[in-house]
N, C-alpha and C positions, 0 to 999 in steps of 0.2 A: 323572413328572418328579422328579428329585432336588431336595432342598431346597438352593437356591443358597447359603444362608448357611453350609452345612457343606462346600461344595466350594471348594477353593483355586483361584485363578486361575493357570493354568499359563503359564510364560514362553513356551513354544513356541506356545501358542494366541494369546497377545498379539502375538507377533512375526508370526505368520501374518496375523492381523487387520490389524495396522498396515501391513504391506506391501501387502495387498490394497487398503486405503484409500488408501495413498500412490501406488500405481501405477495404480489404477483398474480392476483386474481380477485374477482368480485366476491366469490363465496368466502374466501379467507378473510377479505376485508370486512365482510358482514359479521363473521365470527368475532373478529377483533373489536368491532364497535358494538357488538350485541344488537345488531339490526338484521333485517331480512335482506336477502340478496336483491330482490326487486327494488327495495328502498335505496340500496347503494347504487344499483344500475340507473335508477331514475335521477338521482342526484348528479351522477357523472354525465348522463345524457343531457340534463338541463344546463350544466356548465358548458358543455360543448355547443349546444344549440344557442344559448344566450350570447355566446361570444364568438360564434361562427369559427370554431376551431376543432380539429380532430386531435384528441389527446392519446388515444389508444388504437392500435390495430387489433381488432378482435379476430382471433384465429381459433375456431372451434372452442376448446375448453381453456385456452390460454390467451393472455393479452400481452401486448408488446407496446412500449411507449413510442410514440411518434417523435419527431424532432421537437415539435412544440411541447409535447408531453415531457420530454427530457428536461427542457428548459424550465418548465413549471415545477417539475419535481425537485430540481436543484433549489428553487426558491422555497417550496413548501417544507423541505428538510430544514432550512434555516428558520422559517416561520414557526413551525411547531416545536423546534428545539428552543427557541426564545420563549415560547409559551410555557414550556416545561421549566425553564429557568425562573420565570416569573412565579410560577406555582411554588417552586422550591424556596425562593426568597420570602414569599408571603406565608409559607407554612410555618407553624410554630411547633410542629411535631418532632423536628430533628430526625426525620426518618432516615433509616440506614440507606447507604448508597447501593443502588441496584441497577438493573438494565444490562446492556450489552456493550462490550468493548471490543472493537474490531481492529486488529493490528495487522499491518502488511509490512513485511520486512525483507530488505535485500539479503539479510542474513539473520536467522532467528537466534544465532549464537549470542547476540548481544542483549537479548531480552529474556533468555531462559532463566537467568539468575533473579530476574525481577518478578516473574510470574508466580512463583511459589510464595514469595513475601506478599505480593499484592493479593493473591487469593486468600491467604490466611487472614489478612486484614479486612477484605471485602468479599466474603463468601457468597453474597447474593448477586455478584456481577458475573455474567456469562462472558467468557473470552473466546474469540475466534482468532486464529493465527494463520495467515497465508503468506506465500512468498511472492516476490515481484522485484524487478529491477528498479533502479532509482527513479527512472522516468515514470514507471507504473505507480510507485509509491506516492510520488508527488501528485499525480493525476487523481488517484483515489482519495487523497486527503482533500484536494480542492473541490472534488465533486461530492463530498460528504459520504463517500462509500467506505470510509474507514476513519477511525478516530486518531490512531497513533501510527506513525511510520518509523522505520529504521532504514537509513539511507547511507550509501557510500559517498562521503563528501557532503558538504552543505548544500541544501536545495536552493535553487535560484529564487530571487525575490525576497521581499521583506514580510511576506504574509505568513511566514512560519516562525514558531517559537522553537528553540533548539536547546538540547543538551548535548554538547560535544563529548564523544567518547575517545578512547585512545587511538592514535594513529599507528599503523604498522605497514611495513613495506610489502610490495607485491612479490610473490614467489611463484616459480613455475613448479609443476609436478607432472610426473609421467609414470607409466608402467615400469616395473623394475629394470627391464632390459632395453628400454627405449633409447636411453642416452648413457654413454659410458660413465661408470662410477667415478667419483672424485672430480667431476668436471662441472665448472660453472658454465653458464650460457650468456652470450652477449646478444644484443639486438640483431647484429648481423648473423649470428648463429641461428637465430629463430627463423630466419627466412629460408633455411635449408630443411626445416622440419614441418610435418603437418601440424597445424595448430587447431586447437579446439577452443572456440570462443563462445561466450554467452551471446544472447541476442542483442541487437542494437538497443541502446539505453542503459547498458551495463557500464558503470563507472570504471571498473577494472579494465574492460576492453577499451574504453575511450582513452584512458591514460596511456596504455601501451601503444595504441595507434598514434596518439599525438607525439609521443617521444620518438617513435620510428619515423614519422613524417618529418620531424625536425631534423633528422639525420639523412633524409633522402631515401629512406627504406620503406618498403611496403609489406605489411604483415597481412597476409590473406588467409582467412580461416579455411581449413579443409572441411570442417564441420561446424555448424552453428547449432548449439543446443540450448534449449530454454530452461533456465534454472541451474543452480549450483549442483544439485544432486545429479541431474542429467549429465552435466559436464564431467563429473567425477566418474560416473559409470562408463561413459564413452572413452575417457582417458584410460581407465582400468582395463579396457578391452585391448589396449595397445594401438588405438587408432591415431594418437597424437599427443601433443603437450597441452596441458591446461594451465590456468592461472587463477590465483586467488590471493587475498591478503593473508599474511602469515598468521594473524590471529584467527582466521576462519579455516585454516587448513586442518582437516580431520585425519588423524593417523589411520592408515589403512595398509594392511599387510601386502596389498597388491601394488602399492604406490610408493614413491619416494619424492621428497622435495628436491628441487634443483635451484640453487641460488642464481640470481640474475646479476652478473658482475658489474655491468656498466649502465644499469637502469636506476635512476633516482625517482622512484614513483611510490608514494605512500598513499594508503587508503585511510582517510579519517572518517570514521563512522559517526552517525549522529541520530539521536532520538528526536523526532519532530512531531509537531501537530499544527493545525491551522490556527493562527494567532487569534482570529475572531471567535474561535470556539474555546478560548481559555477558561471561560466561566462554566462550561459544561462540567458537572460535578465529577463524572467518571474520568474525564480527561485530566482534570485538575488533580484528582486523587492518584492517578497513575504517575503523573509527572512528579508529584511530591515523593512518591516511593522511589522513582528513578533518581531524583536528586539526593536522596539518602544514600543510595548505592554508588552513584557515579559522581557526586559532587554538585555544586551549585550551577545555576543557569549561566550559560556563556552567551554574552551579547553577540 
């Protein structure tokens, strides 16, 4: 094996690796680069051999990144994104914005009004939208697995650029006969009911638990459901009480809202992206549209 410290990392090898990781396979990477599969396989093999590192687990017809591969892929995402930005700066064609915009949202409610306007202005951009709690949103942005996030509350750290949205209080909701009508609930009351919480990482859950703990109370979930839709369906079955910010509550004939009388907890939603990616054209374009709808950037 050659001493990896003396072997330069070749651009062609990095590009082959990056596309295999990006597309999930050698044949798909070959199609993307208009090369043969053996050529791609050889480039990745040489990269691994020259630097004495295993980047992929090869499992029959699929590949899976190793730990070292994950770390390298995080860097090649940044590397080839900067390369694309350089090409855009140097281009005199003023080409239309295209590509993919991946959005992960704690609640899609806050971006649905933006998507129609954005698509009308940039029809060549493909948009994907998935749900995740605040912790998942931040993790996806930092790993370059998404471009735009919508989170409950401001994300930790100064590595995010933010547009703050309106704040609304947290409300409980339950099946129609779960709680007597015309009754508010207190934190102490909640300890007497089965509670339906979202998974760990949910800001709504975190805020409720923090307020209960400050008063010496323990809110234990009877059921933990992943995602807001799952929580609503479990609550509608009569299994317990769920929680959501008032702005995100969806009217449902099976459910009713129940005010929380002694809880001062508001959810401030925000649209965010990784600050170091501010010059990615598709991100910049989306945030410009977001500012038109929701107002200027909030420091």
